Structures are given as C-alpha cells and as structure tokens.
PDB file with one MODEL, atoms N, CA, C and O in Angstrom:
MODEL        1
ATOM      1  N   MET A   1      20.149 150.135 199.314  1.00  0.00           N
ATOM      2  CA  MET A   1      19.042 148.701 199.939  1.00  0.00           C
ATOM      3  C   MET A   1      19.274 148.790 201.437  1.00  0.00           C
ATOM      4  O   MET A   1      18.401 148.570 202.276  1.00  0.00           O
ATOM      5  N   TYR A   2      21.164 149.306 201.827  1.00  0.00           N
ATOM      6  CA  TYR A   2      21.125 149.947 203.008  1.00  0.00           C
ATOM      7  C   TYR A   2      20.860 150.548 203.982  1.00  0.00           C
ATOM      8  O   TYR A   2      21.016 150.229 205.161  1.00  0.00           O
ATOM      9  N   LEU A   3      20.379 151.599 203.463  1.00  0.00           N
ATOM     10  CA  LEU A   3      18.988 152.166 204.299  1.00  0.00           C
ATOM     11  C   LEU A   3      18.004 151.812 204.199  1.00  0.00           C
ATOM     12  O   LEU A   3      17.404 151.988 205.259  1.00  0.00           O
ATOM     13  N   VAL A   4      17.312 151.291 203.347  1.00  0.00           N
ATOM     14  CA  VAL A   4      16.156 150.594 204.087  1.00  0.00           C
ATOM     15  C   VAL A   4      16.513 149.367 204.471  1.00  0.00           C
ATOM     16  O   VAL A   4      15.548 148.628 204.278  1.00  0.00           O
ATOM     17  N   ASP A   5      17.274 148.874 204.847  1.00  0.00           N
ATOM     18  CA  ASP A   5      17.545 147.835 205.966  1.00  0.00           C
ATOM     19  C   ASP A   5      17.616 147.872 207.027  1.00  0.00           C
ATOM     20  O   ASP A   5      17.105 147.100 207.838  1.00  0.00           O
ATOM     21  N   ASP A   6      18.444 149.034 207.264  1.00  0.00           N
ATOM     22  CA  ASP A   6      18.791 149.803 208.540  1.00  0.00           C
ATOM     23  C   ASP A   6      17.706 150.622 209.054  1.00  0.00           C
ATOM     24  O   ASP A   6      17.685 150.691 210.283  1.00  0.00           O
ATOM     25  N   ALA A   7      16.685 151.342 208.355  1.00  0.00           N
ATOM     26  CA  ALA A   7      15.829 151.481 208.902  1.00  0.00           C
ATOM     27  C   ALA A   7      14.671 150.469 209.540  1.00  0.00           C
ATOM     28  O   ALA A   7      14.112 150.588 210.631  1.00  0.00           O
ATOM     29  N   ALA A   8      14.477 149.432 208.527  1.00  0.00           N
ATOM     30  CA  ALA A   8      13.841 148.424 209.048  1.00  0.00           C
ATOM     31  C   ALA A   8      14.208 147.560 210.325  1.00  0.00           C
ATOM     32  O   ALA A   8      13.361 147.377 211.200  1.00  0.00           O
ATOM     33  N   LYS A   9      15.403 147.065 210.412  1.00  0.00           N
ATOM     34  CA  LYS A   9      15.744 146.571 212.163  1.00  0.00           C
ATOM     35  C   LYS A   9      15.382 147.846 212.615  1.00  0.00           C
ATOM     36  O   LYS A   9      14.277 147.730 213.144  1.00  0.00           O
ATOM     37  N   GLU A  10      15.826 149.176 212.674  1.00  0.00           N
ATOM     38  CA  GLU A  10      15.334 150.030 213.826  1.00  0.00           C
ATOM     39  C   GLU A  10      14.010 150.019 214.158  1.00  0.00           C
ATOM     40  O   GLU A  10      13.654 149.888 215.329  1.00  0.00           O
ATOM     41  N   TYR A  11      12.996 150.184 212.965  1.00  0.00           N
ATOM     42  CA  TYR A  11      11.632 150.183 212.906  1.00  0.00           C
ATOM     43  C   TYR A  11      11.304 148.822 214.020  1.00  0.00           C
ATOM     44  O   TYR A  11      10.814 149.005 215.134  1.00  0.00           O
ATOM     45  N   VAL A  12      11.668 147.499 213.492  1.00  0.00           N
ATOM     46  CA  VAL A  12      11.289 146.078 214.288  1.00  0.00           C
ATOM     47  C   VAL A  12      12.013 146.147 216.063  1.00  0.00           C
ATOM     48  O   VAL A  12      11.856 145.404 217.032  1.00  0.00           O
ATOM     49  N   LYS A  13      12.535 146.957 215.928  1.00  0.00           N
ATOM     50  CA  LYS A  13      13.763 146.699 217.436  1.00  0.00           C
ATOM     51  C   LYS A  13      12.732 147.841 218.453  1.00  0.00           C
ATOM     52  O   LYS A  13      12.427 147.669 219.633  1.00  0.00           O
ATOM     53  N   GLU A  14      12.264 149.253 217.369  1.00  0.00           N
ATOM     54  CA  GLU A  14      11.235 149.999 218.553  1.00  0.00           C
ATOM     55  C   GLU A  14       9.875 149.583 218.358  1.00  0.00           C
ATOM     56  O   GLU A  14       9.116 149.890 219.278  1.00  0.00           O
ATOM     57  N   PHE A  15       9.351 148.926 217.337  1.00  0.00           N
ATOM     58  CA  PHE A  15       8.047 148.592 216.835  1.00  0.00           C
ATOM     59  C   PHE A  15       7.714 147.241 217.347  1.00  0.00           C
ATOM     60  O   PHE A  15       6.917 147.065 218.269  1.00  0.00           O
ATOM     61  N   GLY A  16       8.447 146.135 216.629  1.00  0.00           N
ATOM     62  CA  GLY A  16       8.306 144.471 216.754  1.00  0.00           C
ATOM     63  C   GLY A  16       8.126 143.942 218.372  1.00  0.00           C
ATOM     64  O   GLY A  16       8.117 144.587 219.420  1.00  0.00           O
ATOM     65  N   SER A  17       7.992 142.540 218.115  1.00  0.00           N
ATOM     66  CA  SER A  17       7.689 141.695 219.595  1.00  0.00           C
ATOM     67  C   SER A  17       9.183 141.265 219.664  1.00  0.00           C
ATOM     68  O   SER A  17      10.006 141.790 218.914  1.00  0.00           O
ATOM     69  N   THR A  18       9.552 140.251 220.620  1.00  0.00           N
ATOM     70  CA  THR A  18      10.440 139.641 220.349  1.00  0.00           C
ATOM     71  C   THR A  18      10.676 138.355 219.307  1.00  0.00           C
ATOM     72  O   THR A  18      11.716 137.820 218.923  1.00  0.00           O
ATOM     73  N   GLN A  19       9.051 138.045 218.964  1.00  0.00           N
ATOM     74  CA  GLN A  19       8.875 137.364 217.738  1.00  0.00           C
ATOM     75  C   GLN A  19       9.208 137.712 216.458  1.00  0.00           C
ATOM     76  O   GLN A  19       9.366 136.849 215.594  1.00  0.00           O
ATOM     77  N   ASP A  20       9.352 139.071 216.203  1.00  0.00           N
ATOM     78  CA  ASP A  20       9.495 139.654 215.501  1.00  0.00           C
ATOM     79  C   ASP A  20      10.781 139.572 214.850  1.00  0.00           C
ATOM     80  O   ASP A  20      11.749 139.325 215.568  1.00  0.00           O
ATOM     81  N   ASP A  21      10.986 139.768 213.386  1.00  0.00           N
ATOM     82  CA  ASP A  21      12.309 140.071 212.759  1.00  0.00           C
ATOM     83  C   ASP A  21      11.978 140.738 211.219  1.00  0.00           C
ATOM     84  O   ASP A  21      10.935 140.793 210.567  1.00  0.00           O
ATOM     85  N   VAL A  22      13.299 141.194 210.964  1.00  0.00           N
ATOM     86  CA  VAL A  22      13.190 141.984 209.445  1.00  0.00           C
ATOM     87  C   VAL A  22      12.661 141.668 208.663  1.00  0.00           C
ATOM     88  O   VAL A  22      11.868 142.362 208.027  1.00  0.00           O
ATOM     89  N   ALA A  23      12.986 140.279 208.415  1.00  0.00           N
ATOM     90  CA  ALA A  23      12.617 139.139 206.790  1.00  0.00           C
ATOM     91  C   ALA A  23      11.128 138.836 206.966  1.00  0.00           C
ATOM     92  O   ALA A  23      10.539 138.561 205.921  1.00  0.00           O
ATOM     93  N   THR A  24      10.195 138.836 208.433  1.00  0.00           N
ATOM     94  CA  THR A  24       9.158 138.515 208.389  1.00  0.00           C
ATOM     95  C   THR A  24       8.259 139.700 207.990  1.00  0.00           C
ATOM     96  O   THR A  24       7.356 139.607 207.158  1.00  0.00           O
ATOM     97  N   MET A  25       8.658 141.066 208.805  1.00  0.00           N
ATOM     98  CA  MET A  25       7.926 141.857 208.778  1.00  0.00           C
ATOM     99  C   MET A  25       8.044 142.713 207.875  1.00  0.00           C
ATOM    100  O   MET A  25       7.106 143.464 207.607  1.00  0.00           O
ATOM    101  N   PHE A  26       9.169 142.765 207.259  1.00  0.00           N
ATOM    102  CA  PHE A  26       9.665 143.457 205.879  1.00  0.00           C
ATOM    103  C   PHE A  26      10.256 142.440 204.938  1.00  0.00           C
ATOM    104  O   PHE A  26      11.473 142.283 204.836  1.00  0.00           O
ATOM    105  N   PRO A  27       9.200 141.623 204.124  1.00  0.00           N
ATOM    106  CA  PRO A  27       9.652 140.952 202.803  1.00  0.00           C
ATOM    107  C   PRO A  27      11.175 141.593 202.052  1.00  0.00           C
ATOM    108  O   PRO A  27      11.261 142.778 201.733  1.00  0.00           O
ATOM    109  N   LYS A  28      12.207 140.688 201.865  1.00  0.00           N
ATOM    110  CA  LYS A  28      12.839 141.571 200.598  1.00  0.00           C
ATOM    111  C   LYS A  28      12.391 141.841 199.775  1.00  0.00           C
ATOM    112  O   LYS A  28      13.033 142.729 199.213  1.00  0.00           O
ATOM    113  N   GLU A  29      11.682 141.617 199.361  1.00  0.00           N
ATOM    114  CA  GLU A  29      11.279 142.004 197.555  1.00  0.00           C
ATOM    115  C   GLU A  29      10.637 143.508 198.195  1.00  0.00           C
ATOM    116  O   GLU A  29      10.834 144.506 197.501  1.00  0.00           O
ATOM    117  N   THR A  30       9.960 143.657 199.360  1.00  0.00           N
ATOM    118  CA  THR A  30       9.286 144.776 199.784  1.00  0.00           C
ATOM    119  C   THR A  30      10.347 145.986 199.736  1.00  0.00           C
ATOM    120  O   THR A  30      10.266 147.073 199.163  1.00  0.00           O
ATOM    121  N   ARG A  31      11.711 145.247 200.796  1.00  0.00           N
ATOM    122  CA  ARG A  31      12.814 146.306 200.947  1.00  0.00           C
ATOM    123  C   ARG A  31      13.681 146.570 199.692  1.00  0.00           C
ATOM    124  O   ARG A  31      14.429 147.547 199.710  1.00  0.00           O
ATOM    125  N   GLN A  32      13.633 145.772 198.609  1.00  0.00           N
ATOM    126  CA  GLN A  32      13.880 145.976 197.583  1.00  0.00           C
ATOM    127  C   GLN A  32      13.298 147.112 196.326  1.00  0.00           C
ATOM    128  O   GLN A  32      13.897 147.796 195.497  1.00  0.00           O
ATOM    129  N   GLN A  33      11.448 146.873 196.739  1.00  0.00           N
ATOM    130  CA  GLN A  33      11.139 147.668 195.662  1.00  0.00           C
ATOM    131  C   GLN A  33      11.014 149.711 196.184  1.00  0.00           C
ATOM    132  O   GLN A  33      10.756 150.684 195.476  1.00  0.00           O
ATOM    133  N   VAL A  34      11.373 149.598 197.852  1.00  0.00           N
ATOM    134  CA  VAL A  34      11.423 150.947 198.282  1.00  0.00           C
ATOM    135  C   VAL A  34      12.599 151.139 197.791  1.00  0.00           C
ATOM    136  O   VAL A  34      12.652 151.870 196.801  1.00  0.00           O
ATOM    137  N   ALA A  35      14.071 150.465 198.403  1.00  0.00           N
ATOM    138  CA  ALA A  35      14.904 151.136 197.799  1.00  0.00           C
ATOM    139  C   ALA A  35      15.064 151.514 196.039  1.00  0.00           C
ATOM    140  O   ALA A  35      15.827 152.455 195.819  1.00  0.00           O
ATOM    141  N   LYS A  36      14.640 151.088 195.229  1.00  0.00           N
ATOM    142  CA  LYS A  36      14.098 151.148 194.232  1.00  0.00           C
ATOM    143  C   LYS A  36      13.603 152.555 193.916  1.00  0.00           C
ATOM    144  O   LYS A  36      14.253 153.349 193.235  1.00  0.00           O
ATOM    145  N   VAL A  37      12.353 152.826 194.478  1.00  0.00           N
ATOM    146  CA  VAL A  37      11.418 153.922 194.510  1.00  0.00           C
ATOM    147  C   VAL A  37      12.326 155.195 194.966  1.00  0.00           C
ATOM    148  O   VAL A  37      12.155 156.280 194.409  1.00  0.00           O
ATOM    149  N   ILE A  38      13.588 154.983 196.307  1.00  0.00           N
ATOM    150  CA  ILE A  38      13.925 155.923 196.888  1.00  0.00           C
ATOM    151  C   ILE A  38      15.518 156.321 195.539  1.00  0.00           C
ATOM    152  O   ILE A  38      15.987 157.385 195.135  1.00  0.00           O
ATOM    153  N   SER A  39      15.769 155.271 195.334  1.00  0.00           N
ATOM    154  CA  SER A  39      16.977 155.392 193.981  1.00  0.00           C
ATOM    155  C   SER A  39      16.541 156.090 193.249  1.00  0.00           C
ATOM    156  O   SER A  39      17.122 157.165 193.098  1.00  0.00           O
ATOM    157  N   ASP A  40      15.232 155.785 192.401  1.00  0.00           N
ATOM    158  CA  ASP A  40      14.869 156.470 191.284  1.00  0.00           C
ATOM    159  C   ASP A  40      14.793 157.948 191.388  1.00  0.00           C
ATOM    160  O   ASP A  40      15.283 158.800 190.647  1.00  0.00           O
ATOM    161  N   ARG A  41      14.166 158.060 192.330  1.00  0.00           N
ATOM    162  CA  ARG A  41      13.816 159.928 192.903  1.00  0.00           C
ATOM    163  C   ARG A  41      15.123 160.448 193.532  1.00  0.00           C
ATOM    164  O   ARG A  41      15.400 161.629 193.321  1.00  0.00           O
ATOM    165  N   GLU A  42      15.805 159.838 194.143  1.00  0.00           N
ATOM    166  CA  GLU A  42      17.290 160.450 194.024  1.00  0.00           C
ATOM    167  C   GLU A  42      17.791 160.812 192.701  1.00  0.00           C
ATOM    168  O   GLU A  42      18.037 161.986 192.427  1.00  0.00           O
ATOM    169  N   LEU A  43      17.967 159.781 191.799  1.00  0.00           N
ATOM    170  CA  LEU A  43      18.445 159.927 191.034  1.00  0.00           C
ATOM    171  C   LEU A  43      18.015 161.231 189.809  1.00  0.00           C
ATOM    172  O   LEU A  43      18.779 161.794 189.025  1.00  0.00           O
ATOM    173  N   GLU A  44      16.459 161.443 190.009  1.00  0.00           N
ATOM    174  CA  GLU A  44      15.841 162.396 189.191  1.00  0.00           C
ATOM    175  C   GLU A  44      16.114 163.937 189.918  1.00  0.00           C
ATOM    176  O   GLU A  44      16.032 165.032 189.360  1.00  0.00           O
ATOM    177  N   ASN A  45      16.464 163.645 191.353  1.00  0.00           N
ATOM    178  CA  ASN A  45      16.768 164.878 192.252  1.00  0.00           C
ATOM    179  C   ASN A  45      18.067 165.629 191.713  1.00  0.00           C
ATOM    180  O   ASN A  45      18.276 166.839 191.623  1.00  0.00           O
ATOM    181  N   ILE A  46      19.268 164.016 191.222  1.00  0.00           N
ATOM    182  CA  ILE A  46      20.607 164.479 190.733  1.00  0.00           C
ATOM    183  C   ILE A  46      20.623 165.045 189.495  1.00  0.00           C
ATOM    184  O   ILE A  46      21.411 165.991 189.462  1.00  0.00           O
ATOM    185  N   LYS A  47      19.925 164.790 188.201  1.00  0.00           N
ATOM    186  CA  LYS A  47      19.954 164.801 187.211  1.00  0.00           C
ATOM    187  C   LYS A  47      19.473 166.395 187.176  1.00  0.00           C
ATOM    188  O   LYS A  47      20.183 167.199 186.571  1.00  0.00           O
ATOM    189  N   GLN A  48      17.906 166.962 188.024  1.00  0.00           N
ATOM    190  CA  GLN A  48      17.756 168.027 187.861  1.00  0.00           C
ATOM    191  C   GLN A  48      18.270 169.312 188.832  1.00  0.00           C
ATOM    192  O   GLN A  48      17.726 170.287 189.350  1.00  0.00           O
ATOM    193  N   GLY A  49      19.735 168.705 188.773  1.00  0.00           N
ATOM    194  CA  GLY A  49      20.649 169.454 189.754  1.00  0.00           C
ATOM    195  C   GLY A  49      20.071 169.852 190.821  1.00  0.00           C
ATOM    196  O   GLY A  49      20.339 171.002 191.167  1.00  0.00           O
ATOM    197  N   GLU A  50      19.227 169.151 191.571  1.00  0.00           N
ATOM    198  CA  GLU A  50      18.721 169.695 193.496  1.00  0.00           C
ATOM    199  C   GLU A  50      19.677 169.833 193.871  1.00  0.00           C
ATOM    200  O   GLU A  50      19.816 170.903 194.463  1.00  0.00           O
ATOM    201  N   TYR A  51      21.176 168.735 193.787  1.00  0.00           N
ATOM    202  CA  TYR A  51      22.171 169.000 194.772  1.00  0.00           C
ATOM    203  C   TYR A  51      23.494 169.477 194.348  1.00  0.00           C
ATOM    204  O   TYR A  51      24.539 169.131 194.899  1.00  0.00           O
ATOM    205  N   ASP A  52      23.409 170.350 193.267  1.00  0.00           N
ATOM    206  CA  ASP A  52      24.337 171.223 192.781  1.00  0.00           C
ATOM    207  C   ASP A  52      24.628 172.694 193.771  1.00  0.00           C
ATOM    208  O   ASP A  52      23.798 173.168 194.547  1.00  0.00           O
ATOM    209  N   VAL A  53      25.632 173.097 193.585  1.00  0.00           N
ATOM    210  CA  VAL A  53      25.589 174.030 194.245  1.00  0.00           C
ATOM    211  C   VAL A  53      26.320 175.103 193.455  1.00  0.00           C
ATOM    212  O   VAL A  53      27.514 174.861 193.277  1.00  0.00           O
ATOM    213  N   SER A  54      25.966 175.972 193.063  1.00  0.00           N
ATOM    214  CA  SER A  54      26.156 177.385 191.959  1.00  0.00           C
ATOM    215  C   SER A  54      27.388 177.782 192.832  1.00  0.00           C
ATOM    216  O   SER A  54      27.285 177.601 194.046  1.00  0.00           O
ATOM    217  N   GLN A  55      28.917 178.477 192.167  1.00  0.00           N
ATOM    218  CA  GLN A  55      29.546 179.193 192.725  1.00  0.00           C
ATOM    219  C   GLN A  55      29.653 180.585 193.015  1.00  0.00           C
ATOM    220  O   GLN A  55      29.321 181.504 192.266  1.00  0.00           O
ATOM    221  N   GLY A  56      30.325 180.704 194.585  1.00  0.00           N
ATOM    222  CA  GLY A  56      30.006 182.232 195.342  1.00  0.00           C
ATOM    223  C   GLY A  56      28.552 182.370 195.818  1.00  0.00           C
ATOM    224  O   GLY A  56      28.024 183.478 195.900  1.00  0.00           O
ATOM    225  N   THR A  57      27.773 180.990 196.196  1.00  0.00           N
ATOM    226  CA  THR A  57      26.536 181.233 196.908  1.00  0.00           C
ATOM    227  C   THR A  57      27.099 180.850 198.208  1.00  0.00           C
ATOM    228  O   THR A  57      26.717 181.474 199.197  1.00  0.00           O
ATOM    229  N   VAL A  58      28.069 179.784 198.353  1.00  0.00           N
ATOM    230  CA  VAL A  58      28.225 179.474 199.874  1.00  0.00           C
ATOM    231  C   VAL A  58      29.051 180.409 200.405  1.00  0.00           C
ATOM    232  O   VAL A  58      30.085 180.724 199.818  1.00  0.00           O
ATOM    233  N   SER A  59      28.750 180.867 201.379  1.00  0.00           N
ATOM    234  CA  SER A  59      29.271 181.219 202.253  1.00  0.00           C
ATOM    235  C   SER A  59      30.510 180.596 203.753  1.00  0.00           C
ATOM    236  O   SER A  59      30.894 181.394 204.609  1.00  0.00           O
TER     237      SER A  59
ENDMDL
END
C-alpha cells in the first residue's frame, strides 16, 4: 500500500491541479485494489522462483 500511496501522491503532484488531492483522485478502495493486485503478482513471482539466485551465477 505504501508503494501505491507514494505513486498516487507523485501523480497528483505532477498532473493534478491545486484543488486535487490523493483521496479524491484515487479513492482508498481503488488504491487498496491496486496494492492487492501488485502484492498477488509479486507473491506468485516469488513462489515461481523469480527472485532466486542460483549458486555460482553471481559474479
């Protein structure tokens, strides 16, 4: 959720108007759904060994 919140803040800062804020542009429920999708995808990558480093391959 921290990643999604930080990205939303940066988006509002760069593309929003002075009246815009994170809560109105990206409601909490939307940010939570995005965080869940990212979390599920990364968990699946971890389970599939995406981030494992085989011994002897790091120089």
